[in-house]
Structure formats: structure tokens, C-alpha cells
C-alpha positions as CSV (number, residue, x, y, z in Angstrom):
1,M,-58.6,-152.6,90.6
2,G,-55.2,-153.9,91.5
3,N,-51.9,-152.2,92.6
4,K,-50.5,-152.6,89.0
5,S,-52.9,-149.7,87.9
6,L,-51.2,-147.3,90.3
7,K,-48.1,-145.3,89.9
8,F,-46.9,-146.4,93.3
9,G,-43.5,-144.4,93.0
10,N,-45.4,-141.2,92.4
11,L,-47.8,-141.8,95.0
12,L,-45.3,-142.6,97.6
13,L,-43.0,-139.5,96.7
14,I,-46.3,-137.1,97.0
15,S,-47.3,-138.6,100.2
16,A,-43.7,-138.5,101.6
17,V,-43.4,-134.7,100.7
18,S,-46.6,-134.0,102.5
19,A,-45.5,-136.1,105.4
20,M,-42.5,-133.8,106.0
21,G,-44.8,-131.6,107.8
22,G,-45.0,-134.4,110.3
23,L,-41.2,-134.6,110.5
24,L,-41.1,-130.9,111.3
25,F,-43.9,-131.3,113.8
26,G,-42.0,-133.9,115.7
27,Y,-38.7,-132.1,115.6
28,D,-40.1,-128.5,116.7
29,W,-42.1,-130.4,119.6
30,V,-39.2,-132.1,121.1
31,V,-36.1,-130.0,120.4
32,I,-37.0,-127.6,123.1
33,G,-36.4,-130.2,125.8
34,G,-32.7,-130.8,124.8
35,A,-32.2,-126.8,124.7
36,K,-34.0,-126.5,128.1
37,P,-31.0,-126.5,130.4
38,F,-28.9,-124.1,128.3
39,Y,-31.5,-121.3,127.2
40,E,-32.9,-121.1,130.8
41,P,-29.5,-119.8,132.3
42,F,-29.1,-117.7,129.2
43,F,-32.5,-115.9,129.7
44,G,-32.1,-115.8,133.4
45,I,-35.2,-118.0,134.4
46,T,-33.5,-120.9,136.2
47,D,-35.0,-120.1,139.4
48,N,-38.4,-119.0,138.0
49,P,-40.7,-122.2,137.9
50,A,-43.7,-120.3,136.4
51,L,-41.6,-118.7,133.5
52,Q,-40.0,-122.2,132.8
53,G,-43.3,-123.7,132.4
54,W,-44.6,-121.1,130.2
55,V,-41.7,-121.2,128.0
56,M,-41.9,-124.9,127.6
57,S,-45.6,-124.8,126.9
58,S,-45.8,-121.6,125.0
59,A,-46.1,-123.5,121.7
60,L,-49.5,-125.0,122.7
61,P,-51.5,-121.7,122.3
62,G,-50.1,-121.7,118.6
63,C,-50.9,-125.4,118.2
64,L,-54.5,-124.9,119.2
65,L,-55.0,-121.8,116.9
66,G,-53.1,-123.5,113.9
67,A,-55.2,-126.7,114.5
68,L,-58.3,-124.7,114.6
69,M,-57.7,-122.3,111.7
70,S,-55.9,-124.6,109.3
71,G,-58.8,-126.9,108.6
72,W,-61.2,-124.0,107.5
73,L,-58.3,-122.4,105.4
74,S,-57.4,-125.7,103.7
75,D,-61.2,-126.0,103.0
76,K,-61.1,-122.7,101.4
77,Y,-57.7,-122.3,99.8
78,G,-56.8,-125.9,99.4
79,R,-54.3,-128.4,101.0
80,K,-51.3,-127.6,99.0
81,K,-51.3,-124.0,100.0
82,M,-51.5,-124.8,103.7
83,L,-48.7,-127.2,103.6
84,I,-46.4,-124.7,101.9
85,S,-47.7,-122.0,104.3
86,A,-46.8,-124.3,107.2
87,A,-43.3,-124.9,105.7
88,I,-42.7,-121.1,105.6
89,L,-43.6,-120.8,109.4
90,F,-41.2,-123.7,110.3
91,V,-38.3,-121.8,108.5
92,L,-39.3,-118.7,110.5
93,T,-39.5,-120.2,113.8
94,G,-36.2,-122.2,113.4
95,I,-34.5,-119.0,112.5
96,G,-36.1,-116.8,114.9
97,T,-36.2,-119.0,118.0
98,G,-32.4,-119.7,117.5
99,A,-31.5,-116.1,117.0
100,A,-33.6,-114.8,120.0
101,N,-31.9,-112.6,122.5
102,S,-34.8,-111.8,124.6
103,L,-37.3,-114.2,126.3
104,S,-40.2,-112.3,124.7
105,T,-38.9,-113.0,121.3
106,F,-38.1,-116.6,122.0
107,I,-41.7,-117.1,123.2
108,T,-43.2,-115.3,120.1
109,Y,-41.3,-117.7,117.8
110,R,-42.3,-120.7,119.9
111,I,-46.0,-119.7,119.5
112,L,-45.5,-119.2,115.7
113,G,-43.9,-122.7,115.7
114,G,-46.9,-123.9,117.4
115,F,-49.2,-122.7,114.9
116,A,-47.1,-124.5,112.2
117,I,-47.3,-127.6,114.2
118,G,-51.1,-127.3,114.5
119,A,-51.5,-126.7,110.9
120,A,-49.1,-129.6,109.9
121,S,-50.7,-132.1,112.2
122,N,-54.0,-131.4,110.7
123,V,-53.3,-130.7,106.9
124,S,-50.8,-133.4,106.2
125,P,-52.8,-136.5,107.2
126,I,-55.9,-135.0,105.5
127,Y,-53.9,-134.5,102.3
128,I,-52.4,-138.0,102.1
129,A,-55.8,-139.7,102.8
130,E,-57.4,-137.8,100.1
131,I,-54.9,-138.6,97.4
132,S,-54.5,-142.2,98.5
133,P,-56.5,-145.4,97.2
134,S,-58.6,-147.1,99.8
135,K,-56.3,-150.2,100.0
136,L,-53.2,-148.3,100.9
137,R,-54.7,-145.4,102.6
138,G,-53.7,-146.7,106.2
139,R,-50.2,-147.5,105.3
140,L,-49.8,-144.1,103.5
141,V,-51.5,-141.9,106.3
142,S,-49.3,-143.8,108.9
143,L,-46.3,-142.5,106.9
144,N,-47.1,-139.1,108.5
145,Q,-47.0,-140.8,112.0
146,L,-43.6,-142.2,110.9
147,T,-42.0,-138.9,109.9
148,I,-43.2,-137.5,113.2
149,V,-41.2,-140.1,115.2
150,I,-38.4,-139.7,113.1
151,G,-38.5,-135.9,113.7
152,I,-38.8,-136.7,117.4
153,L,-35.7,-139.0,117.2
154,A,-33.8,-136.5,115.0
155,A,-34.2,-133.8,117.7
156,Q,-33.0,-136.1,120.4
157,V,-29.8,-137.2,118.4
158,V,-29.2,-133.4,117.3
159,N,-29.6,-132.3,121.0
160,W,-27.2,-135.1,122.1
161,L,-24.6,-134.4,119.3
162,V,-24.5,-130.5,119.6
163,A,-24.4,-130.3,123.4
164,D,-20.8,-130.2,124.9
165,P,-20.4,-132.5,128.0
166,V,-21.6,-130.6,131.1
167,P,-19.9,-131.1,134.7
168,A,-22.3,-132.7,137.2
169,D,-21.5,-129.7,139.6
170,A,-21.9,-127.1,136.7
171,T,-23.7,-123.8,138.1
172,K,-26.1,-121.8,136.0
173,D,-23.5,-119.0,135.7
174,Y,-20.9,-121.6,134.2
175,I,-23.7,-123.1,131.8
176,M,-24.6,-119.4,130.7
177,A,-20.8,-118.5,129.8
178,S,-20.3,-121.8,128.1
179,W,-20.6,-122.7,124.4
180,N,-23.9,-124.7,125.3
181,G,-25.3,-121.5,127.1
182,Q,-24.2,-119.0,124.2
183,M,-24.5,-121.1,121.0
184,G,-25.3,-124.6,121.3
185,W,-28.9,-124.2,122.1
186,R,-29.2,-121.8,119.1
187,I,-27.8,-124.5,116.6
188,M,-30.5,-127.0,118.0
189,F,-33.1,-124.7,116.6
190,W,-31.6,-123.7,113.7
191,A,-31.1,-127.2,112.5
192,E,-34.8,-127.4,111.9
193,T,-34.6,-124.9,109.1
194,V,-32.8,-127.4,106.8
195,P,-35.7,-129.8,106.4
196,A,-38.1,-126.9,106.5
197,I,-36.8,-125.4,103.6
198,F,-36.8,-128.6,101.7
199,F,-40.5,-129.0,102.7
200,F,-41.3,-125.5,101.2
201,I,-39.4,-126.2,97.8
202,F,-40.8,-129.7,97.5
203,G,-44.2,-128.4,98.3
204,F,-44.5,-126.7,94.8
205,F,-44.0,-129.8,93.0
206,I,-46.8,-131.9,94.6
207,P,-50.5,-131.4,93.2
208,E,-53.5,-130.3,95.0
209,S,-55.7,-132.9,96.5
210,P,-58.3,-134.3,93.9
211,R,-61.0,-134.5,96.3
212,W,-60.6,-130.8,97.3
213,L,-60.5,-130.0,93.6
214,S,-63.7,-132.0,93.1
215,V,-65.5,-130.5,95.9
216,K,-64.5,-127.1,94.4
217,G,-66.1,-128.4,91.1
218,D,-62.8,-128.5,89.3
219,Y,-63.0,-132.0,87.9
220,V,-60.6,-131.4,85.0
221,N,-57.7,-130.8,87.2
222,A,-58.9,-133.5,89.7
223,K,-58.5,-136.0,86.8
224,K,-55.1,-134.6,86.1
225,V,-53.9,-135.2,89.5
226,L,-55.2,-138.7,89.6
227,K,-53.4,-139.5,86.2
228,R,-50.0,-138.7,88.1
229,I,-50.8,-141.8,90.3
230,G,-52.6,-144.2,88.4
231,D,-53.7,-145.3,84.7
232,D,-57.0,-144.4,82.9
233,E,-59.0,-147.2,84.6
234,F,-57.9,-145.9,88.0
235,V,-58.8,-142.3,87.2
236,E,-62.2,-143.3,86.0
237,N,-63.0,-145.4,88.9
238,E,-61.9,-142.8,91.4
239,M,-63.7,-140.0,89.5
240,A,-67.0,-141.9,89.6
241,T,-66.5,-142.7,93.4
242,I,-65.8,-139.1,94.1
243,S,-68.6,-137.8,92.0
244,S,-71.2,-140.2,93.8
245,A,-70.6,-138.2,97.0
246,E,-72.4,-135.2,95.2
247,N,-70.6,-132.5,97.3
248,S,-69.3,-130.3,94.8
249,G,-69.5,-126.5,95.1
250,K,-67.3,-123.9,96.4
251,P,-66.3,-124.4,100.1
252,D,-68.2,-121.9,102.2
253,F,-67.4,-121.2,105.9
254,K,-70.9,-120.6,107.0
255,K,-72.4,-123.5,105.0
256,S,-69.6,-125.9,106.4
257,W,-70.1,-125.0,110.0
258,K,-73.9,-125.5,109.5
259,E,-73.1,-129.0,108.1
260,I,-70.7,-130.0,110.9
261,M,-73.6,-128.9,113.4
262,H,-76.2,-131.1,111.6
263,P,-77.5,-134.0,113.7
264,S,-76.2,-136.6,111.1
265,M,-72.6,-135.4,111.8
266,R,-73.1,-136.0,115.5
267,K,-71.9,-139.6,115.6
268,V,-68.7,-139.1,113.4
269,L,-67.7,-136.0,115.2
270,I,-67.9,-137.6,118.7
271,I,-65.6,-140.6,117.2
272,G,-63.2,-138.1,115.9
273,I,-63.0,-135.9,119.1
274,V,-63.0,-138.9,121.5
275,L,-60.2,-140.7,119.6
276,A,-58.1,-137.5,119.5
277,V,-58.4,-136.9,123.1
278,F,-57.9,-140.5,124.1
279,Q,-54.7,-140.6,122.1
280,Q,-53.3,-137.9,124.5
281,W,-55.0,-138.9,127.8
282,C,-53.8,-142.6,127.4
283,G,-50.7,-141.0,129.0
284,I,-47.9,-142.1,126.7
285,N,-46.7,-138.3,126.0
286,V,-46.0,-138.1,129.8
287,I,-43.2,-140.5,129.1
288,F,-41.7,-138.5,126.4
289,N,-42.3,-134.9,128.0
290,Y,-41.0,-135.9,131.5
291,A,-38.5,-138.8,130.5
292,Q,-35.7,-137.3,132.6
293,E,-37.8,-137.4,135.6
294,I,-39.2,-140.7,135.2
295,F,-35.7,-142.3,134.6
296,T,-34.2,-140.2,137.2
297,Q,-36.8,-141.7,139.7
298,A,-35.9,-145.1,138.4
299,G,-32.2,-144.7,139.5
300,Y,-30.5,-143.6,136.5
301,G,-27.8,-141.0,136.1
302,V,-27.8,-138.1,133.7
303,S,-25.8,-139.9,131.0
304,D,-28.0,-142.9,131.3
305,V,-31.1,-140.9,130.9
306,L,-29.9,-139.4,127.8
307,M,-29.0,-142.9,126.3
308,N,-32.5,-144.1,127.5
309,I,-34.4,-141.3,125.7
310,V,-32.5,-142.2,122.6
311,I,-33.4,-145.6,123.1
312,T,-37.2,-144.9,123.5
313,G,-37.0,-142.8,120.2
314,V,-35.6,-145.6,118.2
315,I,-38.1,-148.0,119.6
316,N,-40.9,-145.4,118.6
317,V,-39.7,-145.4,114.9
318,V,-39.2,-149.3,114.7
319,F,-42.9,-149.9,115.7
320,T,-44.3,-147.2,113.8
321,V,-43.0,-149.0,110.8
322,V,-44.6,-152.2,112.2
323,A,-48.0,-150.3,112.3
324,M,-47.6,-149.0,108.7
325,M,-47.2,-152.6,107.6
326,T,-50.2,-153.9,109.5
327,V,-52.7,-151.1,109.6
328,D,-54.1,-152.2,106.1
329,K,-54.1,-155.8,107.0
330,L,-55.1,-156.2,110.6
331,G,-57.5,-152.9,110.2
332,R,-57.8,-149.8,112.2
333,R,-60.3,-151.2,114.7
334,A,-58.2,-154.2,115.8
335,L,-54.9,-152.3,116.3
336,L,-56.8,-149.6,118.3
337,L,-58.2,-152.4,120.6
338,I,-54.9,-154.1,121.0
339,G,-53.1,-150.7,121.9
340,S,-55.8,-149.7,124.6
341,A,-55.8,-153.2,126.2
342,G,-52.0,-153.5,126.0
343,L,-51.2,-150.0,127.5
344,A,-53.7,-150.8,130.4
345,I,-51.7,-153.9,131.3
346,I,-48.3,-152.3,130.9
347,Y,-49.4,-149.3,133.1
348,L,-50.3,-151.7,135.7
349,L,-46.9,-153.2,135.5
350,I,-45.3,-149.8,135.8
351,G,-47.4,-148.7,138.6
352,L,-46.2,-151.8,140.4
353,S,-42.8,-151.1,139.6
354,Y,-43.0,-147.7,141.4
355,Q,-45.0,-149.2,144.3
356,F,-42.4,-152.0,145.1
357,H,-39.4,-149.6,144.2
358,V,-38.2,-151.8,141.1
359,T,-35.5,-149.8,139.3
360,G,-33.2,-149.9,136.6
361,I,-33.5,-152.2,133.6
362,L,-36.9,-153.7,134.6
363,L,-38.6,-150.3,134.6
364,L,-36.8,-149.5,131.4
365,I,-38.2,-152.5,129.7
366,T,-41.9,-151.7,130.9
367,V,-41.3,-148.2,129.5
368,V,-40.1,-149.3,126.1
369,M,-43.0,-151.9,126.1
370,A,-45.5,-148.9,126.6
371,I,-43.9,-146.8,123.8
372,A,-43.8,-149.8,121.5
373,C,-47.6,-150.5,122.2
374,Y,-48.5,-146.9,121.6
375,A,-46.3,-146.6,118.3
376,V,-47.9,-149.7,116.8
377,S,-51.5,-148.8,117.6
378,L,-53.0,-145.4,118.9
379,A,-50.1,-143.2,117.6
380,P,-50.6,-143.8,113.9
381,V,-54.0,-145.3,113.7
382,M,-55.9,-142.5,115.4
383,W,-54.5,-140.1,112.5
384,V,-55.6,-142.7,110.0
385,V,-59.2,-142.9,111.3
386,I,-59.9,-139.2,111.7
387,S,-58.3,-138.5,108.4
388,E,-60.9,-140.8,106.5
389,I,-64.1,-140.6,108.7
390,F,-65.4,-137.0,107.8
391,P,-67.2,-136.1,104.7
392,N,-65.1,-134.6,101.8
393,S,-66.8,-131.3,101.8
394,V,-66.1,-130.4,105.4
395,R,-63.1,-132.7,106.1
396,G,-60.6,-129.9,106.7
397,L,-62.9,-128.2,109.2
398,A,-64.0,-131.3,111.0
399,M,-60.6,-132.5,111.4
400,S,-59.4,-129.1,112.7
401,I,-61.9,-129.5,115.5
402,A,-60.6,-133.2,116.3
403,T,-57.2,-131.7,116.2
404,F,-57.9,-128.7,118.3
405,F,-59.3,-131.3,121.0
406,L,-56.1,-133.3,120.6
407,W,-54.0,-130.3,121.5
408,A,-56.2,-129.2,124.3
409,A,-56.1,-132.7,125.7
410,C,-52.2,-132.5,125.3
411,F,-52.1,-129.4,127.3
412,V,-54.3,-131.0,130.2
413,L,-52.2,-134.1,130.1
414,T,-49.0,-132.0,130.4
415,Y,-50.1,-129.8,133.0
416,T,-51.8,-132.3,135.1
417,F,-48.9,-134.9,135.4
418,P,-46.7,-133.1,137.9
419,I,-49.9,-132.5,140.1
420,L,-51.1,-136.1,140.0
421,N,-47.6,-137.5,140.4
422,S,-47.1,-135.1,143.4
423,N,-50.4,-135.8,145.2
424,L,-50.9,-139.6,144.2
425,G,-47.4,-140.7,143.5
426,A,-46.0,-142.2,140.4
427,S,-47.9,-145.5,140.9
428,W,-51.4,-144.3,141.3
429,T,-50.7,-141.8,138.4
430,F,-49.9,-144.6,136.1
431,W,-52.9,-146.6,137.3
432,C,-55.1,-143.6,136.5
433,Y,-53.8,-143.8,133.0
434,G,-54.5,-147.5,132.9
435,V,-58.1,-146.8,133.9
436,I,-58.4,-144.2,130.9
437,C,-57.1,-147.0,128.6
438,L,-59.7,-149.4,129.8
439,L,-62.5,-146.8,129.1
440,G,-61.0,-146.1,125.6
441,Y,-61.1,-149.6,124.9
442,M,-64.8,-149.8,125.6
443,F,-65.5,-146.9,123.5
444,I,-63.6,-148.3,120.4
445,F,-65.1,-151.7,121.0
446,F,-68.8,-150.2,121.0
447,K,-68.6,-147.1,118.7
448,V,-65.8,-147.2,116.4
449,P,-66.3,-149.2,113.0
450,E,-63.7,-150.7,110.8
451,T,-62.6,-148.5,107.7
452,K,-60.0,-150.6,106.1
453,N,-60.4,-151.2,102.3
454,K,-63.3,-148.7,101.9
455,T,-63.3,-145.6,99.8
456,L,-63.7,-142.4,101.7
457,E,-67.1,-142.0,100.1
458,E,-68.2,-145.4,101.3
459,I,-67.1,-144.4,104.9
460,E,-69.1,-141.2,104.6
461,K,-72.3,-143.0,103.6
462,E,-72.0,-145.6,106.4
463,L,-71.2,-142.9,109.2
464,V,-73.1,-139.8,108.3
465,K,-76.8,-140.5,108.3
């Protein structure tokens, strides 16, 4: 079956709408960093490190809950309904966070936004994987990662454009009374509602996942969905492949958990969890979360730091596009191995830069290399692999478990970096991440199979035994 049998325009449009969940995930996750210098004086927490840390990380409990619940809910009610629900939550959190006049209200909406992030990070790649032909699945699932990094870049650019210049000697009282402190940070959050509303509207026009419909036993509507993206030959081939899995029946929570805990699922569940944790513990998100501190330590001023952050965002987008073009050609396993080894080497160089007090452009180059390496490998490919390795009947629940561990690992990474950096110094901190990357390389080499050009059902038969 060739690509001529596909209605590629329809397939790309449907995937792009689903991937808008990734765009909002990226925007919501990063926008708070640009608003931080302005909402902290407004809420009077400039001199309260404990509250500052809680506000910055308050989305994470929501992420964990959203990741854990969305898989079961999407298995029970469908992928489409969960995507629309996530869009509603993104609209609410954008409006509510920007309108908050008390810290408790602000945190409540950040937790709500975290739930939306957790749900979108789980369901969007599942949906795209289930609707995509095997030869294009890697590229189309990577589209979700592309929208995530576009969302990150959009937040960085919006923060930069919205904020008025701040004098170097500005006090917290000055900032609180300024336009930035009263209105600027609100607009940064409100801007999120524009793509969120479009995501909500477009969500009603995409079909339900044909594989979810088949698991439910609704083969008639599954065939109707497949006809929107391919000709009759494509529909028959896909339906035959889906039916061969013999997993139809109404999704049941207790039955799903029993299947997840079955010894035959142990191997595939370990692969999913380890890859999800490794994507975070490889350390790259430290560069995004603590970019200001990293570049300041390297000798850059405030204005240069803002520009460097935008540069890292652009590099992130460019190399994610490269990953999309190569994931179905080079394969998932090859890119994961390249990324793991590449990051280990780059972290060695970054550690040496700090050890020998190398500052300025040389350190910026190594940081950009790390982001490029991550963007072309672990960032998109991890989502591709965990969206395709689990059985159709429990994909939502199984992926929600992997995504839960991802967000838990993200919390551990974010929480421990300042501690490691304070006790070990920047050099040894990055060398620790390098060791983790070497361990990740070994796990991928020995445990992770290649999945390119295989149907989801073929992958299931190979891994679930």
C-alpha cells in the first residue's frame, strides 16, 4: 500500500488539530517563567522563596493527576472527548490565571492548567498514533512535539514582546506599580486563550480514533473514519489489521488494570516508564527551566539572557523539524541512541566549560548543541515510541502510567537541580546528567526494539508475550 492510497491532506489536518494540545502544553508550561518577575511583586512573594517555588511548580500536581486520569478517561469515553475537555481547561486556566487577584486563585488555576497539560501530553500522541498509517506514524506523532516547541517559543516571544523594559535598579515596589506588574503579566496568560479557543472549536470537527472505536466494537464508524484518510483498499487493509488484534469489547477499568498488571505486559511497561523518566532525567529541561541562571553564570547580562533564551527556542523548533523528517527513515532506536550518546558528550563539554571558567559564546554554543541534540532525538522520539508500543485495548491507561512517571521525573529533576548545583557545582551537576545519558544509552541498546514501518498490531504481537 503506497501513499497514493491516502488522503494526506485530511490526515495532516486531523493530526494538526490534535497536536494543538501540544502547542498549549508548551505555552502554558513556559509562560509562567516570563511572568515571574512581575506577578511575584504583585502577590507580595518576592522575599518568600518557599512560596516562589510552590507557585512555579504548582502546575505539576495537576500534570500528575491529568496524566494519570486522562488515560483511563480516554479509554472509557474516547480520545476526541478528552481532547475537547483539555481545550476547555486551557481556556479556563488562561482566563483565570490572568484575572487572579489573590495568590490562592492564581495557584488554583495553575493546578487546573497542569491537569490540562497532563491530559494533552497523554492523549494527543495516542490519538495521532492510532489514526496514522505505520509508514507515517513517526513523522505525524512527532508533529505533536513540534507544536510543543512552537508553543514554548511562542510563550518566550509573547513574554518578550509584552513586557516593557525594566530598569536594572528597579525595586519590587517599582515593578508592582508599573504596567508590567499590574497588567503585563496578565496579558501573557490571557494570550493562551486564543489558540485554546481554536483548539476547542476544531476539536468538534475531527473524528474519533478508529482503533478506539474498534476496541469498543463499533466497526461501522471505525470504517467511516478511515475513509476520511484513505481509499477503499487502505480502509480494508487497516480494518483487517485492527481486527486481527482481537481486542474488541467495551473498555472496562478493572479489566484494563488487570491486563496492565499481567506478566506479559511487564516488558513493554518497563520500556515505556524508563524512556519517559529518561527523557526528563537526561537533564535538558534544566536548561529551559533555569536558563536565566545558567546564562548569568556564563557572564551574560539580562538583555543578552532574554535573547539567548529565544535563540534556544528557535533551535528547538528547527531540530524538531529535522527529527520529523528522519524518524521514519533512520528509525526510533537509532535516533534515541544518537541522542543519548550525543548528550553525554555535550554534557562533558559543558561541565569542562564551567570547570575552567569558559564563558560567553563558547558556552552558548555547547548549550545550543545540547538542545539541538535533544530536539532531534529524545524529545520527539520518546513520545513516538510510548504512543505505539502499548496494546490497543489499554493504550490510554498504559500511556497515562508512563506519562505520570514522566511528570514525576520532571518534578524530581526541577527540584534537585538547585540542590545539586549548590552542593556539587555546575560542572559535576552536568557530569551527573552525562552519566545518566550513558545509562540511558545502554538501556536503549539492549532493551528497546525498532518499531518503524510496523503496524501497532504487529508491535503488540512482538512485545506483549
